N, C-alpha and C positions, 0 to 999 in steps of 0.2 A: 246739428252736425251734418256736414256733406257726405253722404253715404255713396257706396258704388253705384247703385241703382240711379241716384240723382246725376252722377257724372254721365251716365249713359243717356238719360233723358235730355240733358242739356247739349248733348254733342250727337244726338240720334241720327240727324240727317247726314252728317259727315261720316259717321261710323258706318252706316248702311251703304253709302257710296263706295266706301273702302272694304266692303264685303263682311262686315261683322253683324252678329246676332247676340242677343242676350246670353250671358253665360250661365248655364245651368250647373251648379257645383255637384249636384246629385248625379249627374251623369258620368262623373269621374269614376263611380263605382270602386271606390277604395284604392284606385291606382296611385294616387298621391295624397299628401297630407291636406284633407279638406278644409281644416281650420285656416290653414295659411292661404290657400286659394280664396277662401271667403274674404280675407282681410286685404289681400294684395292685387287680385286679378280683377280688372274692370270688366273686360269683355274678351271673348275669344272668338276666332273665326269658326263657322259652322263644321268645317272639316278637322277642328283641333282634336276632338274626342277620337276620331278615328285614327288620327296620327298617333295618339297615345296608345290606343288599343293595340295598334300594330306591334308594339314593343312587348306584348306578351308573348309573341313568337321569337324568332330568331333575329329579326331586324333591329338595328339599333335606333335610338332617337338621338339625333344630333341637335344640341342646343347651341345656338348662336346668341352671344351676348357682346355687344358693342360698347366699349366704354373708353373714356380718355383718362389714362393714368395722371394721377395727381394725389395730393395729400387725402388719405382716406377720410371720408365723412359719414355722417349718418344716413345720408341718401343711398349708401350702398346697402343698407339694412335689407331693403325689400328684395333687391336683386339676389343678396346672399340667402335669404330664407328660401326663394324659389329654387335656386341652384342646389341648395342643400336637400330640399324636399325631392327634387328630381333625382339627384345622386343617390339618396337613400332609398327610393322606392322603384327605381328603374335602372336598368344596366345601360345607361346612356353615355354616349360619347359627348365631350363638351369641345366647342369650338369658341375660342375667345377672339373677337375681333377687337384688335388693340389699335385706338386711334392715336398713335404717336405723334403724327404730324399736327393734329388738331390741338393737341394738349400743348406742344412746344409754341404754336401760335398764340394760344390763349393765355399761357402762363409765362411766356417769355423766358423759357427755359432751354438749356442745351440738351443735346440728344443724351449725352450721359446722365444727366440730371433726371431726364424723363424716364430713362429706363430703370433708374434706381427707384424712382417712384412706382413704376409699373411692377417691380418685384414686391413692394410693399403691399399694394393692392391686390396682387394675386394671392398673397399669404392671407390677407383678410378674407377674400372670397373662397379660397379653396383649402387652407390650411396647408398641409404638407401632401395632399393627395393630388398627384398628377397623372393618375392613371387615366388612359384613353383621352388625353388632352392634345389639341392642336391650337396653336396660336397662329392667327393671321394679322400681321403687321401691315399698316398702311405704307410704311417704308419698306419696299420690297426686299431690299437685300438683307433685311433682318430675318426673313423667313428662312426655313429650311428649303434646300434645293428643290425638293419635290413640290413643296407648297408653293414656292416663289414661282415656278414655272407654270403651274395650273392657275394660280391666281392671277398672274400677269396675263395669261392668255384669255381669262374671263374678264379681266378689267378692259382689255382692248375691245372685246366684243361689246361690253356695257356702254363704254363711252362712245362707240361707233353708232350704236343703235338708238341711244337716248338724244333726241333732236332738241334744238332750241325751242320748238313749239311745245314739246313735252315739259320742258322746264317752266315755260311761260304760263301754260295752262294749269300746271299742278302746283308749281311753287310761286308763281307770280313774278318770276324773274325776267329781267331784260338785259339789253346790251350793256348796261351800267353795272350789272352785278360782277363782282371780280371772279376772274377764271378759276382761282383756287377753290371757290365754293363749289363749282361744277365738278371739279376733280375730286373733292372731298366726299360729294355725294356719290359719285360713280364708284369710288372706293368702298364706301360703306355698303353699297348695294352689292358689290361683287363679294364682299364678306358674307352677306347674307344668303347669296345664291351658291356659295362655294361647295357646301355640302351636296347640293343637287347636282353637281357635275361629277362628283366624286363616286356616288353611290346612288343609282336609279332606285334601288330597292328600299333604301333607309327613308325615314320620315325625318323632318326638321322643323323646329320651330324658333322663332326669333321674339326676343323681349323688346317692346317699345312703349312709348307712352302716347297719351292723347294728342300731345303737340307735335307728333311726328307722323301723323296720318298721312300728309303729302308724300313723305318718303316711302311709306307702305305702298301707296298707289303707283309710285314710280316704279318700284320693285315689281310690282305685278305687270306693269306695261312692259318692262324690258324682259322679264322672264317669258312671257309669251312670244316676243320677238325673237329671242334666240333659243326658244324651245327648251328651257331649263325648268326643272320642278321647283317651284317656288316654296318657301317655307310657310307654315302655318304661324300667324302672329298672335301674340299675347299683348293686349294694353294693359299696363300695370299702372297702379296707383302711383302719383307723384308726391314726394315728401316736400311739403313747402318750406320756403325759406323763413328765417325767424323775423324777417322785416317786412316781407310782402308775399302774402299768400297766393298771389297770381303768378309768382315766379318760382321755379323749382330750385331746391337748395343746391343742387350740383352746379346750377349756372351762376352762383352769386359768389360765395366765398367770403372771406374776412368775418365781420360780426354778424353776417346773416347765416352762417353755416355752423353746425356743431360737428367739430372734428374728432375722430376716434383717438383714444389713448391720451387725451389732453386734461382729464380729470375735472377737478372743480373749476378752473377757469372756464371751461365749456358750459358747464351747468349753470354758472352765473350768467351767461349769456341767455339761457332758457328762462331765468327767472324774470328777465326783463321784457320777455315776449308779451305782446298785447293779450289781455285777457277779456273776459265777458262780463266782468263785475261792475258794481255801481258803488256809490258812496256807502260806507260801513252801515249806516242807519238804514238806508233804502235796501240794502243787500238783506238784511235780517227780515224786512218785511215782504218785499217783492221777489227776492231771490235774484240770481245773476242770469246772464243771457249766454248759455254755453254755445248757441250757434254762431256767435260772433267771437268766439274765443279762440285765437290762432294758437295759443298754448295747448289747448285741448285737441285741436284738429292735428297738430303734429303728433301728440301723444297717443291719438287713436290708432296710428300705425304701428305702435309700438307696445302700449301696456295691455294687459289682458282685457277681454270684453267685459268681465264682470266688474272690473274696476271702473271701466268707462262708464257703465251703467250707474255704478254707485255714485261716480263723481257728477254726472249730469243730475241725478236725483237729488243730492245734497246741495248742488249749487242752485238748482231752481227752487228748492225748499228753503233756501236761505240758512242751511245748516253750516256750510262752509263760508263763514263771513269774511274770511281773509283770501283773497286770491293768491297772494304770496305763499300762504300755507298750502293751498290746494297745488300750486305749481311745484312746490318742494315734493309733495307726494309723487306726482307724476315723474319729476326729474329723477327720483330714486330709481323708478322702474326704467327710465332711459339709461341711467348709468349702468345698471345691471345688464341691460341688453348690449351696451357698448362693451363691456367687460366680457361678455359671452363671445363677442366677436374677435 
């Protein structure tokens, strides 16, 4: 199975260039749920622990979460667990960066349809708890007046200071890259830097994943240029799609994604996911190959660690001679987690 430390080793050079060091969960010192962080956080910046510890005093911790509202899927699970852990253990403010424009372009939906999807996603993430919550929409007129003014001022500075050279060097973009992609990046960065211009004494963190390291580097570049306190970044686990483990579930949709609240129809998709099994006779003698089992890789982010260990042992020992039965066991855990959301 691909563990978090292997994700680090495979991307060590790029992570170090972006300012990250191996994440030591023990250094959290009980500030947040350590089990969740062991399962979901790949790596954090060296200054992250200090940012968390500042919350022991009077300073709030601002959490920036950028997402594109669409039909809620299992990929939100990791983000939801981290948010819940922070909100339960720290008196943190929450800043939601809502990428309405991106979602409309990707899913060909109207503004009204996208805003309705946004409400559903937020209920999945937050329940009815809107205390200390600020939303930053990338369509500025949707923001509250005070947020709109400060956000637009920041966006203006970010888009002015990021040069074509910055985008070419960091993102590999050139004159053929559509203009809207530049604008979308500038708006995402503005959302991540927003809390830094609102409260110099507070700390802020931002969730992202391994595929967005260039965005992290751009954010650091422009933060220095405009003298704004940058957030401390967390690299979190990516939940793979059902059909291609190299692609994250949130980028695919359709039969590659497990949607929430859809019941048995969605779990039937999971039962068709690639396994690490062999022919039944060979399975009993030689056991299966859990390291090549996409079904188990997805389940690792969801089911308890003791069940994962049991699954791996019984698979390699040839005890579980039917991959379908094994996937049914894991699907039950997935269903339970989806119902909890």
